[in-house]
C-alpha positions as CSV (number, residue, x, y, z in Angstrom):
1,X,-46.4,-51.6,-3.5
2,X,-49.0,-52.9,-5.4
3,X,-51.5,-50.7,-3.3
4,X,-49.7,-47.5,-4.4
5,X,-49.9,-48.3,-7.8
6,X,-53.7,-49.0,-7.7
7,X,-54.6,-46.0,-5.7
8,X,-52.4,-43.9,-8.3
9,X,-54.3,-45.5,-11.3
10,X,-57.7,-44.9,-9.4
11,X,-56.6,-41.4,-9.2
12,X,-55.6,-41.0,-12.9
13,X,-59.5,-42.1,-14.0
14,X,-61.3,-38.6,-13.6
15,X,-58.4,-37.1,-15.6
16,X,-58.5,-39.8,-18.5
17,X,-62.3,-39.4,-18.7
18,X,-61.9,-35.9,-19.0
19,X,-59.4,-36.1,-21.6
20,X,-61.5,-38.6,-23.5
21,X,-64.2,-36.0,-23.4
22,X,-61.9,-33.3,-24.9
23,X,-61.8,-31.3,-21.6
24,X,-58.5,-29.9,-21.1
25,X,-56.1,-31.3,-18.2
26,X,-56.2,-29.7,-14.9
27,X,-53.6,-27.3,-14.0
28,X,-52.3,-29.7,-11.4
29,X,-51.6,-32.3,-14.2
30,X,-48.1,-33.6,-13.8
31,X,-45.4,-32.9,-16.7
32,X,-44.8,-35.5,-19.3
33,X,-42.1,-38.1,-18.3
34,X,-39.3,-39.6,-20.5
35,X,-38.5,-43.0,-20.9
36,X,-36.4,-42.8,-17.9
37,X,-39.3,-41.5,-15.7
38,X,-37.8,-37.8,-15.8
39,X,-40.0,-34.9,-16.2
40,X,-39.8,-33.7,-19.8
41,X,-38.7,-30.3,-20.4
42,X,-41.0,-28.8,-23.3
43,X,-39.8,-26.6,-26.4
44,X,-36.3,-28.6,-26.6
45,X,-35.5,-27.5,-30.2
46,X,-35.7,-30.3,-32.7
47,X,-32.1,-31.1,-33.4
48,X,-30.9,-30.7,-29.7
49,X,-34.0,-33.2,-28.8
50,X,-32.9,-35.6,-31.5
51,X,-29.1,-35.8,-30.0
52,X,-30.8,-36.3,-26.5
53,X,-32.9,-38.9,-27.8
54,X,-30.1,-40.8,-29.9
55,X,-27.7,-40.5,-26.7
56,X,-30.6,-42.1,-24.6
57,X,-31.5,-44.8,-27.6
58,X,-28.0,-45.5,-27.7
59,X,-28.3,-44.9,-31.6
60,X,-25.0,-43.7,-32.9
61,X,-26.1,-43.3,-36.5
62,X,-28.9,-40.9,-35.3
63,X,-26.6,-38.9,-32.8
64,X,-24.1,-38.2,-36.0
65,X,-27.1,-37.4,-38.1
66,X,-28.6,-34.8,-35.7
67,X,-25.1,-32.6,-36.8
68,X,-24.6,-31.3,-39.8
69,X,-21.8,-32.4,-41.9
70,X,-19.1,-29.8,-41.0
71,X,-20.3,-29.4,-37.4
72,X,-18.1,-28.7,-34.4
73,X,-18.5,-30.1,-30.7
74,X,-16.5,-28.2,-28.1
75,X,-16.0,-30.8,-25.4
76,X,-14.9,-28.6,-22.4
77,X,-11.5,-27.7,-24.2
78,X,-11.6,-30.0,-27.0
79,X,-12.6,-29.4,-30.6
80,X,-14.1,-32.3,-32.6
81,X,-15.1,-31.5,-36.4
82,X,-16.8,-33.3,-38.9
83,X,-19.0,-36.4,-38.9
84,X,-16.2,-39.0,-38.8
85,X,-14.6,-37.0,-35.5
86,X,-18.3,-36.8,-34.2
87,X,-18.9,-40.7,-34.8
88,X,-15.5,-41.6,-33.5
89,X,-16.0,-39.3,-30.1
90,X,-19.5,-40.2,-29.6
91,X,-18.9,-44.2,-29.8
92,X,-16.1,-43.7,-27.6
93,X,-17.4,-41.3,-24.9
94,X,-21.2,-40.9,-25.2
95,X,-23.0,-43.9,-26.4
96,X,-24.0,-46.1,-23.3
97,X,-24.5,-43.1,-21.2
98,X,-27.6,-41.1,-20.2
99,X,-28.7,-37.7,-20.9
100,X,-31.4,-35.8,-19.3
101,X,-32.6,-32.2,-19.9
102,X,-33.4,-30.3,-16.7
103,X,-34.1,-26.8,-18.1
104,X,-33.6,-24.4,-21.0
105,X,-31.0,-21.9,-19.8
106,X,-31.2,-19.8,-22.8
107,X,-33.0,-19.3,-26.0
108,X,-31.4,-17.7,-29.1
109,X,-32.6,-17.3,-32.8
110,X,-29.9,-19.8,-33.7
111,X,-30.0,-22.0,-30.9
112,X,-30.4,-22.6,-27.2
113,X,-28.5,-23.9,-24.2
114,X,-29.7,-26.3,-22.4
115,X,-28.9,-27.4,-18.3
116,X,-28.3,-31.2,-18.6
117,X,-27.6,-34.1,-16.6
118,X,-25.0,-36.2,-18.2
119,X,-24.1,-39.6,-16.8
120,X,-21.4,-41.7,-18.9
121,X,-22.1,-45.2,-18.7
122,X,-21.3,-46.6,-14.8
123,X,-21.3,-43.3,-13.6
124,X,-23.7,-41.1,-11.0
125,X,-23.1,-38.3,-13.8
126,X,-23.0,-34.3,-13.4
127,X,-24.4,-31.2,-14.6
128,X,-23.7,-29.4,-17.6
129,X,-24.5,-26.8,-19.9
130,X,-25.1,-28.0,-23.6
131,X,-25.3,-24.8,-25.8
132,X,-26.5,-26.0,-29.1
133,X,-25.9,-23.5,-32.5
134,X,-28.5,-24.6,-35.1
135,X,-29.0,-24.1,-38.9
136,X,-31.0,-25.9,-41.5
137,X,-32.4,-28.2,-38.7
138,X,-29.2,-29.9,-37.5
139,X,-26.8,-28.8,-35.2
140,X,-23.5,-26.8,-36.3
141,X,-21.9,-26.1,-33.0
142,X,-22.4,-28.0,-29.6
143,X,-20.4,-26.3,-26.8
144,X,-20.4,-28.7,-23.8
145,X,-19.4,-27.5,-20.6
146,X,-19.4,-28.3,-16.8
147,X,-22.4,-26.4,-15.1
């Protein structure tokens, strides 16, 4: 395995030298990677990205802060409203899992729908659509449905 790591590192030298000299990256440059190694999806709205980052960091306070105080989450058919209810829901059902954005399924002036891979702690997970409605830099509604 060490041999593969070295050859990958050697392949990056020309790219790193070009980047250091201010040349743009080549079109074959792979997409940025997240901490879990998954390809990052660009242009995810800041509030939605804050939610994703908080889930993966297991940061309950940051997760709650990504929502407006009177926000609503629709978790398949359940309605969860307000910071206190969101905190309880997230503590019991979200923190400890991993969330990866696969694609932006829809863009709207008031938000975006993401195709994600959600894996609660200890599971292989599944695909879902997380449809975020945003206002004032926070999530005001999150509609979470199986994809």
